[in-house]
FIMIFI-919028 format. One record per residue (C-alpha): x negated, z, y; residue number from 1. Coordinates in nm, 3 decimals, decimal comma. Example, Ala and Ser with C-alpha at 12.3 -4.5 7.8 and 13.67 -1.06 7.14 Angstrom:
REM FIMIFI-919028
east / up / north / resi
-1,230 / 0,780 / -0,450 / 1
-1,367 / 0,714 / -0,106 / 2
***
This chain:
REM FIMIFI-919028
east / up / north / resi
-16,226 / 7,685 / 19,080 / 1
-15,968 / 7,632 / 19,345 / 2
-15,598 / 7,640 / 19,250 / 3
-15,308 / 7,493 / 19,453 / 4
-14,992 / 7,660 / 19,357 / 5
-14,665 / 7,515 / 19,468 / 6
-14,435 / 7,802 / 19,352 / 7
-14,101 / 7,661 / 19,431 / 8
-14,170 / 7,340 / 19,234 / 9
-14,363 / 7,517 / 18,954 / 10
-14,652 / 7,279 / 19,031 / 11
-15,029 / 7,359 / 18,980 / 12
-15,316 / 7,136 / 19,060 / 13
-15,655 / 7,259 / 18,938 / 14
-15,954 / 7,096 / 19,102 / 15
-16,229 / 7,059 / 18,860 / 16
-16,452 / 6,760 / 18,758 / 17
-16,246 / 6,440 / 18,782 / 18
-16,544 / 6,234 / 18,683 / 19
-16,528 / 6,383 / 18,334 / 20
-16,174 / 6,242 / 18,269 / 21
-16,208 / 5,881 / 18,363 / 22
-16,061 / 5,626 / 18,117 / 23
-16,387 / 5,466 / 18,025 / 24
-16,484 / 5,556 / 17,681 / 25
-16,719 / 5,727 / 17,587 / 26
-16,691 / 5,937 / 17,900 / 27
-16,319 / 6,004 / 17,816 / 28
-16,224 / 6,369 / 17,804 / 29
-16,105 / 6,474 / 17,451 / 30
-15,842 / 6,735 / 17,365 / 31
-15,975 / 6,865 / 17,021 / 32
-15,727 / 7,143 / 16,958 / 33
-15,392 / 7,284 / 17,076 / 34
-15,213 / 7,617 / 16,984 / 35
-14,942 / 7,859 / 17,087 / 36
-14,975 / 8,234 / 17,102 / 37
-14,748 / 8,519 / 17,217 / 38
-14,393 / 8,576 / 17,182 / 39
-14,053 / 8,546 / 17,367 / 40
-14,174 / 8,787 / 17,645 / 41
-14,487 / 8,585 / 17,725 / 42
-14,609 / 8,264 / 17,550 / 43
-14,933 / 8,092 / 17,603 / 44
-15,016 / 7,721 / 17,558 / 45
-15,381 / 7,651 / 17,501 / 46
-15,560 / 7,310 / 17,467 / 47
-15,937 / 7,286 / 17,407 / 48
-16,116 / 7,002 / 17,587 / 49
-16,473 / 6,859 / 17,604 / 50
-16,483 / 6,916 / 17,981 / 51
-16,295 / 7,061 / 18,284 / 52
-16,005 / 6,854 / 18,412 / 53
-15,744 / 6,852 / 18,695 / 54
-15,383 / 6,929 / 18,600 / 55
-15,039 / 6,939 / 18,754 / 56
-14,772 / 7,153 / 18,602 / 57
-14,405 / 7,123 / 18,694 / 58
-14,051 / 7,188 / 18,551 / 59
-13,769 / 6,958 / 18,441 / 60
-13,415 / 7,071 / 18,364 / 61
-13,135 / 6,944 / 18,145 / 62
-13,297 / 6,995 / 17,895 / 63
-13,556 / 7,256 / 18,006 / 64
-13,910 / 7,140 / 17,990 / 65
-14,248 / 7,218 / 18,127 / 66
-14,456 / 6,909 / 18,199 / 67
-14,847 / 6,912 / 18,222 / 68
-14,995 / 6,603 / 18,373 / 69
-15,362 / 6,512 / 18,332 / 70
-15,597 / 6,238 / 18,399 / 71
-15,633 / 6,017 / 18,092 / 72
-15,765 / 6,205 / 17,788 / 73
-15,790 / 6,136 / 17,414 / 74
-15,582 / 6,356 / 17,196 / 75
-15,786 / 6,404 / 16,882 / 76
-15,525 / 6,597 / 16,686 / 77
-15,361 / 6,592 / 16,348 / 78
-15,032 / 6,428 / 16,304 / 79
-14,745 / 6,683 / 16,349 / 80
-14,915 / 6,906 / 16,574 / 81
-14,653 / 7,039 / 16,822 / 82
-14,365 / 6,997 / 16,592 / 83
-14,326 / 7,379 / 16,547 / 84
-14,291 / 7,609 / 16,835 / 85
-14,333 / 7,968 / 16,919 / 86
-14,184 / 8,217 / 17,164 / 87
-14,045 / 8,040 / 17,471 / 88
-14,179 / 7,698 / 17,343 / 89
-13,956 / 7,518 / 17,093 / 90
-14,197 / 7,226 / 17,039 / 91
-14,444 / 7,011 / 17,235 / 92
-14,579 / 6,663 / 17,229 / 93
-14,853 / 6,467 / 17,418 / 94
-14,989 / 6,122 / 17,492 / 95
-15,051 / 5,865 / 17,752 / 96
-14,789 / 5,820 / 18,015 / 97
-14,935 / 5,543 / 18,221 / 98
-15,275 / 5,394 / 18,273 / 99
-15,514 / 5,668 / 18,366 / 100
-15,265 / 5,944 / 18,309 / 101
-15,189 / 6,163 / 18,016 / 102
-14,907 / 6,420 / 17,970 / 103
-14,808 / 6,725 / 17,757 / 104
-14,450 / 6,800 / 17,745 / 105
-14,334 / 7,161 / 17,635 / 106
-13,974 / 7,188 / 17,514 / 107
-13,836 / 7,531 / 17,613 / 108
-13,601 / 7,779 / 17,443 / 109
-13,471 / 7,879 / 17,785 / 110
-13,558 / 7,895 / 18,159 / 111
-13,913 / 8,011 / 18,239 / 112
-14,163 / 8,077 / 18,519 / 113
-14,511 / 7,945 / 18,510 / 114
-14,711 / 8,267 / 18,534 / 115
-15,052 / 8,109 / 18,529 / 116
-15,203 / 7,778 / 18,479 / 117
-15,579 / 7,706 / 18,489 / 118
-15,880 / 7,555 / 18,319 / 119
-16,198 / 7,735 / 18,201 / 120
-16,523 / 7,557 / 18,211 / 121
-16,713 / 7,507 / 17,876 / 122
-16,961 / 7,790 / 17,813 / 123
-17,217 / 7,808 / 17,555 / 124
-17,048 / 7,687 / 17,230 / 125
-16,703 / 7,726 / 17,371 / 126
-16,513 / 7,422 / 17,475 / 127
-16,332 / 7,382 / 17,811 / 128
-15,992 / 7,542 / 17,775 / 129
-15,657 / 7,458 / 17,949 / 130
-15,420 / 7,757 / 17,958 / 131
-15,062 / 7,773 / 18,073 / 132
-14,864 / 8,111 / 18,046 / 133
-14,498 / 8,107 / 18,057 / 134
-14,256 / 8,409 / 18,112 / 135
-13,881 / 8,424 / 18,111 / 136
-13,711 / 8,356 / 18,438 / 137
-13,355 / 8,358 / 18,563 / 138
-13,181 / 8,025 / 18,530 / 139
-13,121 / 7,982 / 18,902 / 140
-13,482 / 8,017 / 18,976 / 141
-13,587 / 7,763 / 18,720 / 142
-13,314 / 7,512 / 18,836 / 143
-13,431 / 7,561 / 19,193 / 144
-13,787 / 7,497 / 19,117 / 145
-13,692 / 7,183 / 18,911 / 146
-13,470 / 7,065 / 19,200 / 147
-13,741 / 7,110 / 19,452 / 148
-13,993 / 6,918 / 19,247 / 149
-13,734 / 6,644 / 19,189 / 150
-13,668 / 6,611 / 19,567 / 151
-14,032 / 6,603 / 19,642 / 152
-14,084 / 6,318 / 19,406 / 153
-13,791 / 6,133 / 19,534 / 154
-13,917 / 6,166 / 19,888 / 155
-14,262 / 6,038 / 19,794 / 156
-14,127 / 5,737 / 19,600 / 157
-14,053 / 5,418 / 19,801 / 158
-13,703 / 5,265 / 19,743 / 159
-13,693 / 4,985 / 19,522 / 160
-13,528 / 4,670 / 19,649 / 161
-13,242 / 4,581 / 19,435 / 162
-13,263 / 4,213 / 19,336 / 163
-12,968 / 3,985 / 19,410 / 164
-12,762 / 3,866 / 19,120 / 165
-12,882 / 3,521 / 19,005 / 166
-12,802 / 3,324 / 18,694 / 167
-13,046 / 3,103 / 18,523 / 168
-13,119 / 2,807 / 18,750 / 169
-13,429 / 2,648 / 18,585 / 170
-13,617 / 2,712 / 18,927 / 171
-13,972 / 2,790 / 18,798 / 172
-14,100 / 2,436 / 18,762 / 173
-13,871 / 2,395 / 18,473 / 174
-13,977 / 2,727 / 18,306 / 175
-13,753 / 3,029 / 18,251 / 176
-13,876 / 3,378 / 18,293 / 177
-13,872 / 3,592 / 17,975 / 178
-13,958 / 3,958 / 17,976 / 179
-14,049 / 4,119 / 17,643 / 180
-14,035 / 4,496 / 17,618 / 181
-14,237 / 4,654 / 17,343 / 182
-14,054 / 4,984 / 17,279 / 183
-14,177 / 5,332 / 17,326 / 184
-14,562 / 5,362 / 17,388 / 185
-14,796 / 5,622 / 17,515 / 186
-14,657 / 5,972 / 17,469 / 187
-14,352 / 5,825 / 17,283 / 188
-14,475 / 5,711 / 16,954 / 189
-14,131 / 5,621 / 16,826 / 190
-14,057 / 5,597 / 16,451 / 191
-14,349 / 5,691 / 16,213 / 192
-14,373 / 5,510 / 15,878 / 193
-14,439 / 5,673 / 15,540 / 194
-14,802 / 5,555 / 15,556 / 195
-14,836 / 5,678 / 15,918 / 196
-14,761 / 5,344 / 16,092 / 197
-14,654 / 5,411 / 16,444 / 198
-14,363 / 5,207 / 16,587 / 199
-14,519 / 5,191 / 16,939 / 200
-14,824 / 5,010 / 16,770 / 201
-14,650 / 4,757 / 16,551 / 202
-14,398 / 4,654 / 16,817 / 203
-14,678 / 4,591 / 17,072 / 204
-14,856 / 4,374 / 16,809 / 205
-14,545 / 4,173 / 16,751 / 206
-14,458 / 4,138 / 17,115 / 207
-14,796 / 4,012 / 17,188 / 208
-14,773 / 3,752 / 16,914 / 209
-14,420 / 3,640 / 17,040 / 210
-14,546 / 3,620 / 17,401 / 211
-14,832 / 3,398 / 17,294 / 212
-14,609 / 3,163 / 17,109 / 213
-14,359 / 3,141 / 17,385 / 214
-14,635 / 3,065 / 17,654 / 215
-14,782 / 2,797 / 17,410 / 216
-14,460 / 2,592 / 17,444 / 217
-14,522 / 2,544 / 17,811 / 218
-14,157 / 2,606 / 17,872 / 219
-14,163 / 2,960 / 17,963 / 220
-14,319 / 3,210 / 18,182 / 221
-14,357 / 3,542 / 17,994 / 222
-14,410 / 3,891 / 18,121 / 223
-14,447 / 4,221 / 17,903 / 224
-14,331 / 4,573 / 18,023 / 225
-14,650 / 4,707 / 17,871 / 226
-14,964 / 4,545 / 17,733 / 227
-15,132 / 4,869 / 17,622 / 228
-15,042 / 5,229 / 17,502 / 229
-14,858 / 5,337 / 17,811 / 230
-14,501 / 5,445 / 17,866 / 231
-14,274 / 5,270 / 18,103 / 232
-13,945 / 5,464 / 18,164 / 233
-13,622 / 5,304 / 18,049 / 234
-13,506 / 5,242 / 18,400 / 235
-13,848 / 5,106 / 18,489 / 236
-13,819 / 4,856 / 18,195 / 237
-13,486 / 4,740 / 18,333 / 238
-13,624 / 4,720 / 18,692 / 239
-13,932 / 4,536 / 18,568 / 240
-13,701 / 4,242 / 18,440 / 241
-13,477 / 4,241 / 18,743 / 242
-13,750 / 4,241 / 18,993 / 243
-13,900 / 3,942 / 18,816 / 244
-13,549 / 3,778 / 18,809 / 245
-13,580 / 3,739 / 18,436 / 246
-13,371 / 3,480 / 18,249 / 247
-13,401 / 3,678 / 17,927 / 248
-13,504 / 4,033 / 17,829 / 249
-13,602 / 4,118 / 17,474 / 250
-13,675 / 4,474 / 17,362 / 251
-13,875 / 4,506 / 17,049 / 252
-13,832 / 4,804 / 16,814 / 253
-13,861 / 4,923 / 16,444 / 254
-13,611 / 5,155 / 16,300 / 255
-13,635 / 5,466 / 16,063 / 256
-13,375 / 5,613 / 15,829 / 257
-13,371 / 5,896 / 15,582 / 258
-13,238 / 5,642 / 15,332 / 259
-13,556 / 5,459 / 15,247 / 260
-13,369 / 5,180 / 15,054 / 261
-13,224 / 5,047 / 15,377 / 262
-13,413 / 4,749 / 15,513 / 263
-13,391 / 4,436 / 15,725 / 264
-13,381 / 4,305 / 16,080 / 265
-13,093 / 4,361 / 16,327 / 266
-13,010 / 4,251 / 16,686 / 267
-12,827 / 4,475 / 16,919 / 268
-12,645 / 4,394 / 17,248 / 269
-12,505 / 4,638 / 17,508 / 270
-12,144 / 4,773 / 17,493 / 271
-11,988 / 5,090 / 17,603 / 272
-11,851 / 5,138 / 17,246 / 273
-12,090 / 5,144 / 16,957 / 274
-11,996 / 4,914 / 16,674 / 275
-12,059 / 5,183 / 16,404 / 276
-12,180 / 5,548 / 16,376 / 277
-12,528 / 5,448 / 16,262 / 278
-12,564 / 5,225 / 16,573 / 279
-12,442 / 5,500 / 16,801 / 280
-12,693 / 5,738 / 16,655 / 281
-12,976 / 5,471 / 16,703 / 282
-12,874 / 5,412 / 17,067 / 283
-12,868 / 5,794 / 17,132 / 284
-13,220 / 5,808 / 16,987 / 285
-13,363 / 5,524 / 17,180 / 286
-13,203 / 5,645 / 17,501 / 287
-13,388 / 5,971 / 17,458 / 288
-13,724 / 5,810 / 17,522 / 289
-13,738 / 5,919 / 17,874 / 290
-13,650 / 6,274 / 17,781 / 291
-13,933 / 6,279 / 17,519 / 292
-14,173 / 6,150 / 17,766 / 293
-14,088 / 6,417 / 18,025 / 294
-13,924 / 6,179 / 18,269 / 295
-13,668 / 6,310 / 18,510 / 296
-13,319 / 6,202 / 18,380 / 297
-13,134 / 6,066 / 18,687 / 298
-12,801 / 5,898 / 18,702 / 299
-12,822 / 5,533 / 18,762 / 300
-12,628 / 5,379 / 19,060 / 301
-12,282 / 5,266 / 18,971 / 302
-12,329 / 4,899 / 19,023 / 303
-12,017 / 4,812 / 18,822 / 304
-11,818 / 4,914 / 19,128 / 305
-11,933 / 4,581 / 19,306 / 306
-11,696 / 4,308 / 19,193 / 307
-11,961 / 4,042 / 19,208 / 308
-12,186 / 4,232 / 18,988 / 309
-11,914 / 4,320 / 18,751 / 310
-11,831 / 3,948 / 18,710 / 311
-12,214 / 3,879 / 18,655 / 312
-12,227 / 4,146 / 18,401 / 313
-11,942 / 3,992 / 18,201 / 314
-12,117 / 3,649 / 18,212 / 315
-12,441 / 3,834 / 18,119 / 316
-12,283 / 3,996 / 17,826 / 317
-12,153 / 3,668 / 17,695 / 318
-12,493 / 3,515 / 17,715 / 319
-12,643 / 3,824 / 17,540 / 320
-12,410 / 3,776 / 17,246 / 321
-12,497 / 3,391 / 17,231 / 322
-12,862 / 3,491 / 17,220 / 323
-12,807 / 3,756 / 16,948 / 324
-12,636 / 3,491 / 16,723 / 325
-12,910 / 3,237 / 16,785 / 326
-13,177 / 3,486 / 16,694 / 327
-13,000 / 3,597 / 16,376 / 328
-12,942 / 3,234 / 16,274 / 329
-13,319 / 3,155 / 16,309 / 330
-13,468 / 3,470 / 16,159 / 331
-13,240 / 3,458 / 15,866 / 332
-13,455 / 3,187 / 15,723 / 333
-13,782 / 3,389 / 15,738 / 334
-13,691 / 3,756 / 15,675 / 335
-13,434 / 3,997 / 15,541 / 336
-13,146 / 4,086 / 15,762 / 337
-12,981 / 4,425 / 15,739 / 338
-12,603 / 4,460 / 15,680 / 339
-12,389 / 4,355 / 15,982 / 340
-12,697 / 4,249 / 16,163 / 341
-12,535 / 4,203 / 16,507 / 342
-12,438 / 4,544 / 16,643 / 343
-12,349 / 4,683 / 16,983 / 344
-12,399 / 5,013 / 17,166 / 345
-12,488 / 5,163 / 17,503 / 346
-12,862 / 5,110 / 17,506 / 347
-12,988 / 5,205 / 17,847 / 348
-13,264 / 4,940 / 17,834 / 349
-13,010 / 4,667 / 17,805 / 350
-12,803 / 4,746 / 18,110 / 351
-12,933 / 4,499 / 18,366 / 352
-12,611 / 4,331 / 18,499 / 353
-12,778 / 3,995 / 18,558 / 354
-13,026 / 3,953 / 18,281 / 355
-12,913 / 3,860 / 17,933 / 356
-13,072 / 4,110 / 17,695 / 357
-13,106 / 4,205 / 17,341 / 358
-13,272 / 4,475 / 17,141 / 359
-13,443 / 4,361 / 16,820 / 360
-13,504 / 4,609 / 16,540 / 361
-13,756 / 4,421 / 16,345 / 362
-13,722 / 4,636 / 16,037 / 363
-13,735 / 5,000 / 15,894 / 364
-14,061 / 5,183 / 15,889 / 365
-13,890 / 5,411 / 15,635 / 366
-13,880 / 5,122 / 15,390 / 367
-14,204 / 5,027 / 15,208 / 368
-14,125 / 4,652 / 15,200 / 369
-14,041 / 4,641 / 15,563 / 370
-14,334 / 4,847 / 15,669 / 371
-14,560 / 4,594 / 15,478 / 372
-14,394 / 4,312 / 15,659 / 373
-14,429 / 4,476 / 15,997 / 374
-14,804 / 4,518 / 15,934 / 375
-14,843 / 4,152 / 15,808 / 376
-14,982 / 3,898 / 16,062 / 377
-14,836 / 3,615 / 15,871 / 378
-14,487 / 3,779 / 15,886 / 379
-14,523 / 3,855 / 16,245 / 380
-14,635 / 3,482 / 16,310 / 381
-14,337 / 3,334 / 16,103 / 382
-14,074 / 3,562 / 16,256 / 383
-14,201 / 3,504 / 16,610 / 384
-14,190 / 3,133 / 16,549 / 385
-13,827 / 3,157 / 16,434 / 386
-13,739 / 3,350 / 16,749 / 387
-13,902 / 3,084 / 16,972 / 388
-13,682 / 2,834 / 16,800 / 389
-13,373 / 3,049 / 16,868 / 390
-13,476 / 3,097 / 17,236 / 391
-13,517 / 2,718 / 17,278 / 392
-13,165 / 2,670 / 17,132 / 393
-13,021 / 2,958 / 17,342 / 394
-13,143 / 2,798 / 17,673 / 395
-13,038 / 2,448 / 17,578 / 396
-12,685 / 2,576 / 17,520 / 397
-12,692 / 2,790 / 17,824 / 398
-12,811 / 2,502 / 18,049 / 399
-12,534 / 2,277 / 17,905 / 400
-12,258 / 2,545 / 17,963 / 401
-12,361 / 2,605 / 18,316 / 402
-12,388 / 2,223 / 18,403 / 403
-12,064 / 2,141 / 18,233 / 404
-11,743 / 2,060 / 18,409 / 405
***
């Protein structure tokens, strides 16, 4: 088996049997077991698969991670696998990162070097085996490797055109563009309920119901940042809305708290200062999605420096607050609201300067009543219908304000 080793970027590509890892089930490759062996002087990550597979291994810094990219596979593993680490690996997680591509992310206890990375073919009654060996490395070596990989990716990625700032102008044959963002997805499961309910699944179900009801009115074009179990990065979700010149962006989530008595729906808008400590913690948790998925954490351009965009941002924030109030007024009739249901914090996903945006936490998966609601098709239908009424009212008010004297 040939191995391409790009040492400076800590990248490995193993050329095996790509046909075995196509996304068409039942031909999908399956990861049946993962484990860690070794200690802080040498740690080995092992994954058993049904067949050989291609892989790419690279490093990310701040925090230190090793990422293993694969063609799409199915992870047939018990819940909680990867929560406990060993040696140089603090923990690891896995899942779909995009259509046709899976990912394993190894959280590190310190800087490392990939000493070996390979796949063994299945033999007799033994499965195919993916192996990645890590050894300690100087910090400057690890950072240099991560930087070279980052530069290579940046050079290979075409520049994204920055949409001009436009306010709602009713220009799509009388229809506004609404982007719905089901949170998390793929490798990032989000919150997990007491009965094993995954946030990424219930928010996609609800977003699909809401999108269908909005389209049925004939008044809106609707696009979703994901329609399956994939993971768009936070910045990609924002860019998705801006590239479509969205008139509204709704990010759908479900929360989790240690206090299982807390329940209810809340709506969040963006602010540099969090409205309370719980909201600050939630924003920090949601903003870590890219980190959890093994995405390079890059600083966004400072668009606020442009005075025109700064003015648009202020107008956008005002409309976002109007939207939040309309949503809460409507859904209060069909579901339980949490205390102080309109809150504000620095959610990355709400930072488009020209798209009014809100993040809706439908409920708490840690609360038995909320979890039952989130899984109820009737609750989803009624709550989505109330949101459609709120969105109708929001646009009517917005048009009146923009066309007024």
